[in-house]
TITIDO-263231 format. One line per field, with one value per atom (N, C-alpha, C): residue number from 1; x, y, z; residue in three letters; atom name. Coordinates in Angstrom, 1 decimal. Atoms other than C-alpha are relative to their C-alpha. Layout:
<sites>
resi = c(NUM,...)
east = c(X,...)
north = c(Y,...)
up = c(Z,...)
resn = c(ALA,...)
name = c(CA,...)
</sites>
This chain:
<sites>
resi = c(1,1,1,2,2,2,3,3,3,4,4,4,5,5,5,6,6,6,7,7,7,8,8,8,9,9,9,10,10,10,11,11,11,12,12,12,13,13,13,14,14,14,15,15,15,16,16,16,17,17,17,18,18,18,19,19,19,20,20,20,21,21,21,22,22,22,23,23,23,24,24,24,25,25,25,26,26,26,27,27,27,28,28,28,29,29,29,30,30,30,31,31,31,32,32,32,33,33,33,34,34,34,35,35,35,36,36,36,37,37,37,38,38,38,39,39,39,40,40,40,41,41,41,42,42,42,43,43,43,44,44,44,45,45,45,46,46,46,47,47,47)
east = c(-1.2,101.4,1.0,-0.4,103.1,2.1,-1.8,106.9,0.5,-1.5,107.9,-0.1,-0.2,107.1,1.4,-1.2,109.7,1.7,-1.2,113.7,0.6,-1.5,116.3,1.5,-0.9,119.7,0.2,-0.8,121.9,1.0,-1.2,125.2,0.0,-0.4,126.4,0.4,0.2,126.7,-1.5,1.3,124.3,-0.9,0.6,123.3,-1.2,0.5,122.3,-1.4,0.7,120.8,-1.7,1.0,118.8,-1.3,1.1,117.3,-1.0,0.9,115.9,-0.8,0.8,114.4,-1.0,1.3,112.8,-1.0,0.8,111.5,-1.0,0.5,110.4,-1.4,1.4,108.3,-0.7,0.9,107.3,-1.7,1.1,105.0,-0.9,1.0,104.0,-1.0,1.4,102.4,-1.0,0.9,100.8,-1.0,0.8,99.5,-1.1,0.2,98.6,-1.8,1.1,96.1,-0.9,1.5,94.7,-0.8,0.9,93.3,-1.0,0.8,91.9,-1.0,0.7,90.7,-0.9,1.2,88.9,-0.9,0.5,88.0,-1.0,0.6,86.1,-0.9,1.1,84.5,-0.9,1.5,82.8,-0.7,1.5,81.4,-1.5,1.1,79.8,-1.0,1.1,78.2,-0.8,0.9,77.2,-1.4,1.2,75.2,-0.8)
north = c(0.7,102.7,0.7,-1.0,104.7,-0.1,0.2,106.2,-0.9,0.8,103.8,-1.9,1.3,101.1,-0.1,0.1,102.0,0.0,-0.4,101.3,1.1,-0.8,104.0,-0.1,0.4,102.8,1.7,-1.3,105.2,0.4,0.6,104.7,0.8,-0.6,107.0,1.4,-1.2,110.3,0.8,-0.6,112.6,0.8,-0.9,114.8,-1.1,0.8,111.5,-0.6,1.0,109.6,1.1,-0.6,113.1,0.0,-0.5,114.1,-1.6,0.9,110.1,0.0,0.2,110.3,1.1,-1.6,114.3,-0.9,0.8,112.2,-0.8,0.4,110.0,0.4,-1.1,112.5,0.5,-1.0,114.6,-1.2,1.5,110.9,-0.4,0.6,109.8,1.1,-1.1,113.6,0.0,-0.3,113.9,-1.7,1.5,109.7,0.3,-0.5,111.5,0.5,-0.8,114.2,-0.4,0.3,112.4,-1.0,1.1,109.2,1.1,-0.8,112.3,0.9,-0.7,113.9,-0.7,1.4,110.1,-0.1,0.4,109.6,1.5,-1.0,113.2,0.0,0.3,112.5,-0.7,1.0,109.6,0.1,-0.5,110.6,1.2,-0.5,113.7,-0.7,1.1,111.2,-1.0,0.8,109.0,0.9,-0.7,111.7,0.5)
up = c(0.1,99.0,1.1,-0.8,102.0,-0.2,0.5,102.1,0.8,-1.0,104.8,-0.9,0.9,101.8,-0.9,0.8,99.5,0.9,-0.3,100.2,-0.3,0.8,99.6,0.4,0.1,98.9,0.8,-0.2,101.7,-0.8,0.6,99.9,-1.2,1.4,97.1,0.2,0.2,96.1,1.0,-1.1,98.9,-1.0,0.9,96.1,-0.8,0.6,94.4,0.9,-1.2,98.2,-0.3,-0.2,98.4,-0.8,0.5,95.5,-0.4,-0.4,95.5,0.7,-0.7,98.2,-0.1,-0.1,97.6,-1.2,1.6,94.1,0.9,-1.1,96.9,0.6,-0.4,99.0,-1.0,0.6,96.1,-0.8,0.8,94.6,1.0,-0.8,98.1,0.0,-0.7,98.5,-1.5,0.7,95.0,-0.5,-0.3,95.7,1.2,-1.0,98.7,-0.2,-0.1,97.5,-1.1,1.3,94.1,1.0,-0.2,96.8,0.9,-0.9,99.2,-1.2,1.5,95.5,0.4,0.2,95.0,1.1,-1.4,98.4,0.5,0.1,98.4,-1.0,1.5,94.8,0.2,0.0,95.8,1.2,-0.4,98.9,-0.3,1.1,96.6,-0.4,0.9,95.1,0.4,-1.3,98.1,0.1,-1.2,99.4,-1.0)
resn = c(MET,MET,MET,ALA,ALA,ALA,LEU,LEU,LEU,THR,THR,THR,ASP,ASP,ASP,ILE,ILE,ILE,TYR,TYR,TYR,HIS,HIS,HIS,ASN,ASN,ASN,LYS,LYS,LYS,ILE,ILE,ILE,GLY,GLY,GLY,GLN,GLN,GLN,PRO,PRO,PRO,GLN,GLN,GLN,VAL,VAL,VAL,VAL,VAL,VAL,TYR,TYR,TYR,GLY,GLY,GLY,GLU,GLU,GLU,LEU,LEU,LEU,GLY,GLY,GLY,HIS,HIS,HIS,ALA,ALA,ALA,ILE,ILE,ILE,GLU,GLU,GLU,LYS,LYS,LYS,ALA,ALA,ALA,VAL,VAL,VAL,GLU,GLU,GLU,ARG,ARG,ARG,SER,SER,SER,LYS,LYS,LYS,ALA,ALA,ALA,GLU,GLU,GLU,LYS,LYS,LYS,ARG,ARG,ARG,LEU,LEU,LEU,TRP,TRP,TRP,ASN,ASN,ASN,LEU,LEU,LEU,LYS,LYS,LYS,ARG,ARG,ARG,SER,SER,SER,ILE,ILE,ILE,GLU,GLU,GLU,THR,THR,THR)
name = c(N,CA,C,N,CA,C,N,CA,C,N,CA,C,N,CA,C,N,CA,C,N,CA,C,N,CA,C,N,CA,C,N,CA,C,N,CA,C,N,CA,C,N,CA,C,N,CA,C,N,CA,C,N,CA,C,N,CA,C,N,CA,C,N,CA,C,N,CA,C,N,CA,C,N,CA,C,N,CA,C,N,CA,C,N,CA,C,N,CA,C,N,CA,C,N,CA,C,N,CA,C,N,CA,C,N,CA,C,N,CA,C,N,CA,C,N,CA,C,N,CA,C,N,CA,C,N,CA,C,N,CA,C,N,CA,C,N,CA,C,N,CA,C,N,CA,C,N,CA,C,N,CA,C,N,CA,C,N,CA,C,N,CA,C)
</sites>
């Protein structure tokens, strides 16, 4: 899932809007790091 796959409502209090956006970015980074770790593990097992 890419960050672009997530819709964020831009209407509302800025603290809430940016809080939700920040949370989505953190989750996307965590997912990306996990995918990279899995890819590296798979590559190390195959070699």
